[in-house]
VOGU-3710 file (C-alpha; in Angstrom, 3 decimals, decimal comma):
1> mtmknpfiev> 12,915/-60,677/77,153  12,396/-56,998/77,931  15,215/-54,689/78,938  15,729/-53,169/82,366  16,589/-49,469/82,253  17,889/-49,358/78,661  19,587/-46,317/77,245  17,292/-44,738/74,689  19,043/-42,882/71,874  16,910/-40,523/69,782
11> dfaqqskage> 18,043/-38,765/66,619  16,515/-37,239/63,538  17,410/-36,202/59,996  15,523/-34,071/57,497  15,645/-32,621/53,982  13,188/-29,907/52,924  11,250/-30,061/49,684  13,221/-28,575/46,777  12,802/-24,810/46,647  11,371/-24,485/50,151
21> gaagdvfisn> 13,229/-22,738/52,953  11,111/-24,253/55,714  10,206/-27,911/56,111  6,556/-28,895/56,410  7,572/-31,767/58,713  8,411/-31,091/62,356  10,029/-33,504/64,811  10,381/-32,651/68,501  11,445/-34,768/71,459  11,666/-34,276/75,191
31> rlaeegrivc> 13,386/-36,315/77,894  11,454/-36,205/81,188  14,264/-37,351/83,449  12,301/-37,263/86,705  9,520/-39,391/85,227  11,829/-41,734/83,328  10,114/-40,976/80,021  10,897/-39,701/76,542  8,181/-38,235/74,320  8,699/-37,823/70,562
41> vladglgsgv> 6,365/-36,359/67,945  6,640/-36,298/64,153  4,031/-34,047/62,508  3,582/-33,499/58,762  1,662/-30,341/57,897  -0,620/-30,060/54,888  1,318/-29,031/51,762  4,819/-27,669/52,120  6,762/-24,577/53,081  6,001/-22,055/55,805
51> kanvlatlta> 2,254/-22,728/56,135  2,829/-26,456/56,471  5,602/-25,799/58,975  3,292/-23,659/61,120  0,583/-26,328/61,106  3,047/-29,111/61,882  4,676/-27,046/64,641  1,293/-26,358/66,210  0,390/-30,046/66,090  3,726/-31,269/67,466
61> tmamkyvcse> 3,771/-28,654/70,231  0,238/-29,490/71,356  0,997/-33,216/71,340  4,151/-32,702/73,369  2,391/-30,493/75,924  -0,528/-32,855/76,420  1,428/-36,102/76,605  4,088/-34,637/78,910  1,282/-33,478/81,228  0,290/-37,158/81,548
71> mdirkaaevi> -2,866/-36,793/79,511  -3,761/-40,160/78,006  -2,034/-40,391/74,641  -5,296/-41,274/72,875  -7,100/-38,365/74,507  -4,250/-36,064/73,443  -4,697/-37,174/69,829  -8,431/-36,501/70,123  -7,877/-32,953/71,397  -5,351/-32,239/68,636
81> matlpicskr> -7,739/-33,408/65,932  -10,505/-31,233/67,369  -8,386/-28,074/67,391  -6,490/-28,170/64,083  -7,199/-24,946/62,157  -8,851/-24,926/58,743  -6,807/-24,128/55,623  -8,494/-21,087/53,997  -7,801/-22,331/50,472  -8,485/-26,057/50,756
91> kigystftiv> -11,134/-25,694/53,499  -9,514/-28,448/55,537  -7,253/-28,428/58,556  -4,762/-31,199/58,411  -1,550/-32,462/59,889  -0,646/-36,106/60,101  1,268/-37,139/63,199  2,956/-39,935/65,126  3,248/-39,622/68,914  5,649/-41,913/70,772
101> dihndgrirv> 5,686/-42,132/74,582  8,631/-44,186/75,887  9,359/-45,302/79,448  12,849/-46,171/80,651  11,858/-49,796/81,194  11,261/-50,130/77,446  7,455/-49,771/77,530  6,214/-47,800/74,539  2,854/-46,326/73,538  2,277/-44,970/70,033
111> vehdnppyll> -0,608/-43,113/68,400  -0,563/-42,663/64,618  -2,679/-40,541/62,314  -2,071/-40,930/58,580  1,736/-40,966/58,701  3,447/-44,032/57,206  3,348/-46,795/59,849  6,329/-46,823/62,170  8,757/-49,734/61,958  9,841/-51,791/64,951
121> mvgnekktve> 13,032/-53,692/64,230  14,860/-56,115/66,495  18,296/-56,596/65,027  17,725/-56,585/61,279  14,240/-58,069/61,379  10,943/-56,213/61,312  8,625/-57,153/64,164  4,843/-57,069/63,881  3,068/-55,007/66,529  -0,615/-55,400/67,300
131> ktqfeidten> -2,438/-52,112/66,697  -5,900/-51,059/67,808  -7,902/-48,799/65,528  -10,104/-46,152/67,105  -12,248/-43,406/65,617  -12,953/-39,866/66,766  -15,474/-37,312/65,579  -14,122/-33,866/64,735  -16,095/-30,757/63,893  -13,711/-29,718/61,125
141> lgrrclsysc> -12,581/-33,043/59,684  -15,489/-35,380/60,305  -14,855/-38,921/61,542  -11,168/-39,857/61,566  -9,463/-43,180/62,198  -6,296/-43,397/64,307  -4,190/-46,303/65,477  -2,873/-47,094/68,958  -0,252/-49,626/70,042  1,485/-50,530/73,292
151> fhaekgsrlv> 4,474/-52,864/73,558  7,891/-53,400/75,153  11,178/-52,886/73,321  13,955/-55,429/73,541  17,660/-54,772/73,614  18,769/-54,211/70,041  15,385/-52,766/69,065  14,984/-49,746/66,835  11,814/-47,745/66,331  11,876/-45,894/63,004
161> vysdgvsqsg> 9,361/-43,134/62,250  9,336/-41,288/58,931  7,158/-39,022/56,807  5,698/-39,935/53,424  8,571/-38,055/51,805  10,559/-41,230/52,516  8,118/-43,923/51,400  6,957/-41,909/48,358  10,421/-40,777/47,274  11,167/-41,566/43,639
171> mgssqmplgw> 7,457/-41,744/42,797  6,749/-41,481/39,067  10,224/-42,570/38,012  10,659/-45,575/35,736  12,418/-47,479/38,538  9,861/-46,566/41,228  6,515/-45,643/39,658  4,772/-46,107/43,036  7,604/-44,644/45,084  10,193/-46,305/47,271
181> tdanavsfla> 7,427/-47,919/49,420  7,527/-49,045/53,041  8,643/-52,536/52,016  11,779/-51,201/50,338  12,462/-48,908/53,292  12,354/-51,966/55,577  14,752/-53,843/53,281  17,124/-50,895/53,265  17,067/-50,564/57,057  17,570/-54,302/57,518
191> grvrrfpgis> 20,549/-54,225/55,174  22,220/-51,321/56,980  21,722/-52,916/60,407  22,932/-56,291/59,127  26,113/-54,696/57,823  26,603/-52,322/60,768  24,935/-53,873/63,854  26,025/-51,017/66,108  24,907/-48,211/63,799  23,702/-45,192/65,772
201> arqlsrevvs> 20,284/-43,571/65,536  22,035/-40,482/64,218  23,753/-42,313/61,372  20,804/-44,533/60,454  18,346/-41,640/60,235  20,768/-39,745/57,990  21,248/-42,751/55,727  17,473/-43,160/55,275  17,108/-39,497/54,331  20,116/-39,674/51,996
211> kalandrykp> 18,659/-42,709/50,230  15,246/-41,041/49,823  16,960/-37,921/48,508  18,842/-40,030/45,953  15,543/-41,658/44,932  14,274/-38,153/44,117  17,442/-37,442/42,132  18,418/-34,823/44,718  15,370/-32,652/43,987  12,915/-33,831/46,643
221> eddiscavin> 9,253/-33,607/45,724  8,279/-33,498/49,406  9,859/-32,968/52,803  11,903/-36,017/53,805  12,086/-36,767/57,530  13,232/-39,764/59,537  13,588/-40,298/63,288  15,252/-43,340/64,830  14,874/-44,440/68,448  17,531/-46,930/69,463
231> frdprkmlvl> 17,427/-49,187/72,561  20,877/-50,368/73,569  23,811/-50,198/75,937  25,015/-46,597/76,317  28,138/-45,122/74,745  29,949/-43,183/77,465  32,264/-40,181/77,363  34,377/-38,508/80,054  35,476/-34,859/79,776  38,081/-33,434/82,173
241> tgppinperd> 38,475/-29,654/82,264  40,276/-27,442/84,760  42,771/-28,422/87,490  41,423/-29,721/90,831  41,238/-27,221/93,696  43,608/-29,429/95,724  46,816/-30,573/93,943  46,586/-33,815/95,924  43,652/-34,717/93,675  45,730/-34,464/90,478
251> ktmasmiany> 46,451/-38,184/90,611  42,737/-38,955/91,114  41,809/-36,878/88,087  44,457/-38,561/85,935  43,319/-42,024/87,054  39,797/-41,204/85,852  41,135/-40,965/82,306  43,372/-44,027/82,670  40,572/-46,278/83,953  37,600/-44,974/81,987
261> rgrtaicggt> 35,730/-47,358/79,719  34,545/-45,137/76,927  35,532/-42,069/74,923  37,756/-39,551/76,753  38,567/-35,863/76,300  40,742/-33,343/78,100  39,876/-29,651/77,678  42,507/-27,226/78,937  46,262/-26,912/78,744  46,802/-27,075/82,507
271> tativsreld> 44,544/-30,116/82,801  46,432/-31,846/79,983  49,744/-31,042/81,689  48,511/-32,621/84,933  47,355/-35,809/83,213  50,577/-35,936/81,160  52,697/-35,682/84,306  50,701/-38,158/86,400  50,419/-40,789/83,651  53,824/-40,125/82,080
281> rkvevdlssy> 52,329/-39,491/78,641  53,537/-36,856/76,205  51,305/-34,072/74,909  51,972/-32,939/71,348  50,246/-30,038/69,610  48,681/-30,772/66,216  49,481/-27,622/64,242  47,644/-29,015/61,204  44,359/-28,435/63,068  44,991/-24,681/63,356
291> dpqvpplsfm> 41,902/-22,489/63,047  41,860/-18,694/63,566  38,817/-18,996/65,862  39,760/-22,077/67,902  43,127/-23,178/69,349  44,530/-26,358/67,797  44,079/-29,919/68,988  46,771/-31,859/70,793  47,582/-35,557/70,990  48,015/-37,781/74,030
301> edvdlvtegi> 48,287/-41,556/74,071  44,956/-43,325/74,806  42,998/-40,057/74,999  40,523/-39,444/72,182  40,592/-35,626/72,219  42,845/-33,014/73,827  41,854/-29,369/73,366  42,344/-25,930/74,856  39,865/-25,004/77,583  37,530/-22,015/77,823
311> ltmskvaell> 37,842/-20,640/74,275  37,146/-24,047/72,758  34,294/-24,840/75,139  32,744/-21,420/74,413  32,746/-22,306/70,740  31,236/-25,707/71,577  28,381/-23,923/73,384  27,807/-21,702/70,337  27,657/-24,713/68,030  25,196/-26,536/70,282
321> esgkdpdtlk> 22,993/-23,455/70,536  22,990/-22,997/66,762  21,786/-26,547/66,180  24,139/-26,876/63,200  25,125/-30,367/62,121  28,830/-30,632/63,051  29,377/-33,132/60,229  28,771/-30,318/57,718  31,248/-27,863/59,280  34,945/-27,291/58,760
331> tnaavklvqa> 36,850/-29,460/61,230  38,460/-27,829/64,243  38,783/-28,674/67,942  35,276/-27,411/68,846  33,633/-29,265/65,955  35,494/-32,453/66,939  34,175/-32,151/70,493  30,584/-31,651/69,344  30,919/-34,650/67,016  32,170/-36,717/69,960
341> fmqsdiiefv> 29,197/-35,579/72,051  26,798/-36,567/69,273  28,431/-40,002/69,089  28,006/-40,523/72,842  24,991/-41,095/75,080  26,198/-40,550/78,636  28,607/-37,613/78,944  30,322/-37,010/82,275  32,072/-33,684/82,893  34,610/-33,478/85,705
351> vgtkineahq> 35,425/-29,814/86,330  38,392/-28,695/88,396  37,770/-25,654/90,596  41,285/-24,304/91,014  41,787/-20,767/89,704  44,322/-20,584/86,895  46,847/-18,084/88,250  48,527/-17,835/84,871  45,380/-16,203/83,501  44,320/-13,757/86,201
361> dpnlpveldi> 44,438/-12,454/89,743  43,526/-15,379/92,041  41,507/-12,958/94,198  39,107/-12,427/91,289  37,793/-15,888/90,386  36,070/-14,742/87,210  37,576/-17,523/85,105  36,282/-20,154/87,527  32,746/-18,766/87,265  33,042/-18,655/83,485
371> rrnlirrivq> 34,152/-22,296/83,349  31,432/-23,465/85,734  28,656/-21,591/83,950  29,930/-22,642/80,541  29,922/-26,331/81,436  26,486/-26,019/83,038  25,193/-24,444/79,816  26,684/-27,217/77,713  25,279/-29,908/80,017  21,817/-28,341/79,846
381> mlnekcmkea> 21,883/-28,172/76,037  23,138/-31,742/75,715  20,287/-32,938/77,923  17,471/-30,794/76,557  18,353/-30,292/72,890  20,429/-33,354/72,084  18,656/-35,994/74,223  21,885/-36,987/75,996  22,413/-37,859/79,651  25,033/-35,304/80,640
391> tckfi> 26,226/-34,701/84,195  28,717/-32,362/85,841  30,936/-33,000/88,870  33,191/-30,353/90,450  36,454/-31,314/92,175
//
């Protein structure tokens, strides 16, 4: 049975080859909301380091541009192969790649060129997908063989795409003379899903990379990259920030938190005070979460996160723009919010439009503009950079 309008979670993890500042693998993804599509590309440039990164970036960018423009995915692969530049030293131009074109109804098309074969898992079992081989003639590389597949994903499916830094990790060691191999990668994935059926794409991709890194005794011989595409029910999050323009809507705002099925957050002292009053719940400041750059967290019964408003959200925007993994950063209110965003799929912001008279002259609604623009920025980054479905509603 195929799914109707599934939520599609995409995440990626990577470890560069030991001693290299830039990874020779590049993964990019794009959600085309109006078309109901997601396009993902994993490219592995020849060699490692900066030159490999440039080649992989060129390949991934071309693939993304062509497929998003509705060029046939096989034709896109053909054009890429014909235009790859030649390496001046090795006299070959080369970047392996996997292109995945996903529709919201679960229909998937994949073209592969020399990357390890992708894995389709339903639950903890690997599913066999029929693939069609096709050949193209290239001026630089001669005749090359690629593979094409088209199928539908089921609820509980996971599509796992990785570079050969995963399957070949540990190669040459006494335990793994031929490397970890695809078969062992499948066993590992099956074991993690069996133990944690709801494991996120984010967590699973990181666990694959961590395992491959351990196989290489933490000195990777190649770039290690893994992307996971997860088809499942969405994890939802509600964020309230700013008091409503009309005090009569305070009760409505508070009821949103009380009745929401999913993760909840309140950002702003005035907003927290409103919810506290309307729901008769205490707000207590957590002084142990003090950070010189970000105001501390607070606690409220049945609310996952309570933070200060604009200063914290400004820091959240900075973190999202930087692309830093929040799991590697010192914990504070902004980091906690970003972690919550990463653990959610659909993020709904409800933004009050009343001017905070305690902060400024009500005739100069600068703070309101700051809050609106800040949330819009965060929503845009969550949608475009983090592959979330974020929305914003003003009240």
